[in-house]
N, C-alpha and C positions, 0 to 999 in steps of 0.2 A: 122542559125541553120537548119540542114536538118530535114525532116519529121521523120527519125529514131531517131535522137538525141533528138528531141522534145518529141517523144513518150516515150523514155527511161526516160527522165527527169520527165515527168508527172507520169509515173508508179512508179518511185523511190520515188518521193515526196509523193504520196499517200501511198506507202509502209511505209514510215517514220511515217505517221499519224497512220496507223494500228498498227505498232509495238509499238508506244508510248502508245496506249490504250489497247494492248493485255494483258489480265489478269485482266483488270478492270471490274467492273460491268457495262454491256452495256445496254443502254436504248433501249427497244423493241418498234418498231413502229407497228408491226403487227405479230401475231403468228397464225399459222394453225397447223393441226395435223402433217404434214410432213415438215414444213418449218418455217422460221422466217425471219423477216426484222428488221434491226437495224437502229437507227438514224445515226449510223456511215456509213452505206451504202450510204446514201444521202450526208453526209459530204465528204466522199471520192470521190463520183462522182462529186460533186460541185467543189472540188479542181482540179480534172482532167479536167473538162470542162473549168474552168477558165484558166488553163495553155494552153490547146490546142486551144481554141477559142480566147484566148488573143493573141496568135501568128498567128492564122489562122482564122480571124474573119468572113471570107466568107464561111467557111465550115459548114457542117451539123454535128449534134451530136446525136447519138442514144445509149442510155445507159439503163441498167436494171431499173434504177430509173427514167427514163423519157427521153424526147427528147429536143433538143435545137438547136440553131444556125440557119443557112439558109437552110430551107427544100428543096429549089430548087437547091442546090449545087450538083455537080457530085462527090464531095469529102465528105465522111461520116466517122466519127470516131465511131467505135463500141466498147462499153466499159462495162466491168463488174467490178465495183469498189471493190467488195470483192467476189471472187469466192470461195465458201466454208464458207459461213456466219455461218452456224450451227456449223462447226468446230471451227470457231473463237469464237462464243458465249460460247461454252463449254470448251474453253481453250485448244483445240487441235491444235497444231502448224502446220496445213496443210491447207493453204489457199493462195490466190494470187490476184494480180491485173492483169487483161487481157485487152489489148487495141489492136485493129486492125484498119487499114485504108482501106476503100473500095472506089475505084475510078471507076466510070462508071460501077458499079455493080460487080467489080472484086476486091477481097481482095489482096492488093499489099504489105502490111507490117503488121507485128505482133510483139508484145512484151508481155511477161508473166514474172511477177516479184514476187518472193517469198521473202517477207521481213524478215521472221524469219531465214531462212537458208542463205539468202543473195545471191540468184541465180537469174540471169536475162537472159531469153532466147530472142533472137532477130532474125528476119528473114525479108528479102525483097525478093519479087518475083524475081526468076532468080538467086538468090545468095545462097550460102551455109549458113544454119542456124548456130547460135552460142550460146553457154552457157558461160556467163562471158567472152566473147571475144574469145573463143576457138571453133573450128569447131566441130560439132556433127553429128551423123548419127544413123539411126535405127539399131536395132540388126540384126544379120544374122541368127538367129534361124529359123528353118524350120518346126520343129515338135512341135505339141501342148504339147507333154509330156515334153518338155524342157522349156515351156513358162510360164510367169506370165501374167495373164489376169485380167483386170479391168472391172467389170460389174456394171453399174449403174441401179438403179431400178425405177427412176422417183418418182412422187408424187401422181398420181392418181391410182385408183384401177387396171385399165387395164395395165398400165405401170409397176406397182409393180408385177402383175401376170406374165407378160412376162419376166421381169428382173430376178425374182426369179427362174423361170424355166430355163432360160439361165445359171444362176449361178450353178444350179444343174447339168446341162448337162456338162458345162465346168469343173466343179469340178472333174468329172470322167475322164477327159482327161488331163487337164493342170497340170503343176507342182505345181503352186500356184495360188490362186484366191485372188482378192482384191476388197473391196468396200471402196473407199478412200474419197469421199465427195467433190472433186474438179475436174470437167471435164477438165478445162484448164491445171491443173498440170498433170492430167493423160495423156493428149496429149503431153505435154512437156516431160514427162517421156518416152513416146514411141519414140519421136524424139531423145532422148538421149540414147536409148537402154536399159533403166531400166525396162520398160514394153514392152510387145509385142503386146498387143491388148486392145482395149477399145470398149465396146458395150453398148448402151443405147437406149431405144425406144422413149424417149421424153426428149429433151434437147433444150435449147434456143440458138439463134444465138450468143448472146454476150458471152455465155460460151465457144464457140468452134471456133469462127472466126479466132482468132490469132493462136490457136493450130492446126487447120486444115492446115493452110499454113506451119506451122513448120514441121508437120509430112510429108507432101508431099515434101517439100524441102529437108528433111532428108532421102528421099528414100522410104517412106512408102506410104500407100494407105488409102484414106478416102472416104467413100461412105455416102451420105446424102439422106434421103428420107423425103420429107415434110409431116407433119401430117395434114390431111385434117381438115379444120375448125379452125386451130390455126395459128395465125400470127407468122412467124419466129420460129416455133417449128418443130424440126427435129428428126428423128431416125438416129443414127450414128453408123457406123462400121468403126473403125480405126485400122490398123495393120501395122506391119513392111513391109508389101507387100509380105511376103513369106509364112506365115503359112496358113493352110487350115481352115480359120475361119468359113466357111460355115458348118463345122461339128458340131458346137455348136449353130447355129442359128435356 
């Protein structure tokens, strides 16, 4: 089984678990003002880790719910077992499984799976990205007035302040604004031409690793700026590569 086949298998199996429990009363492990952690997050990650490291036992594993495998390996799986946990918890059918493979510090493969709609995005570095086996590309829209823009607001006070101001500025220019609750799906939607831009001032690596590769392979542009003092926390600007996004930043 190739790395891509293995990744799709792990994502789909985790998706089956999430779909099976969607709509059930979910056990909460941790709740804060702006976020929530479910027992199902860990269950989904454990399932993915078992599949990936069962087939690639010498690899490293880096997930939102913890790390595992061989920390010395040059191959590292980067996993978000439920991207959009709050959506899942409230019964909003907009969440996904995101898995990327990083080799020698470079992300070379990504899979994003939406179990509710049944959509699976796949990409390998140097190859055309696909949605359910069909090639995809970013939109060709060039004017903000024609675009749909996704702005994330983060969870801390400063990130919220920046995000809300960007939302205000973009609302005056873009055709439509969205706050969707899943960074990975937002990036997958840009790669598919459904959205034109995504901006957030604080997001974690596991949320965006697979999606960044998807957008870039689909002809878009992704800029990351590391947040000082936070491990693998980034500010992200992702676009179709054509619109003047600096006008709303």
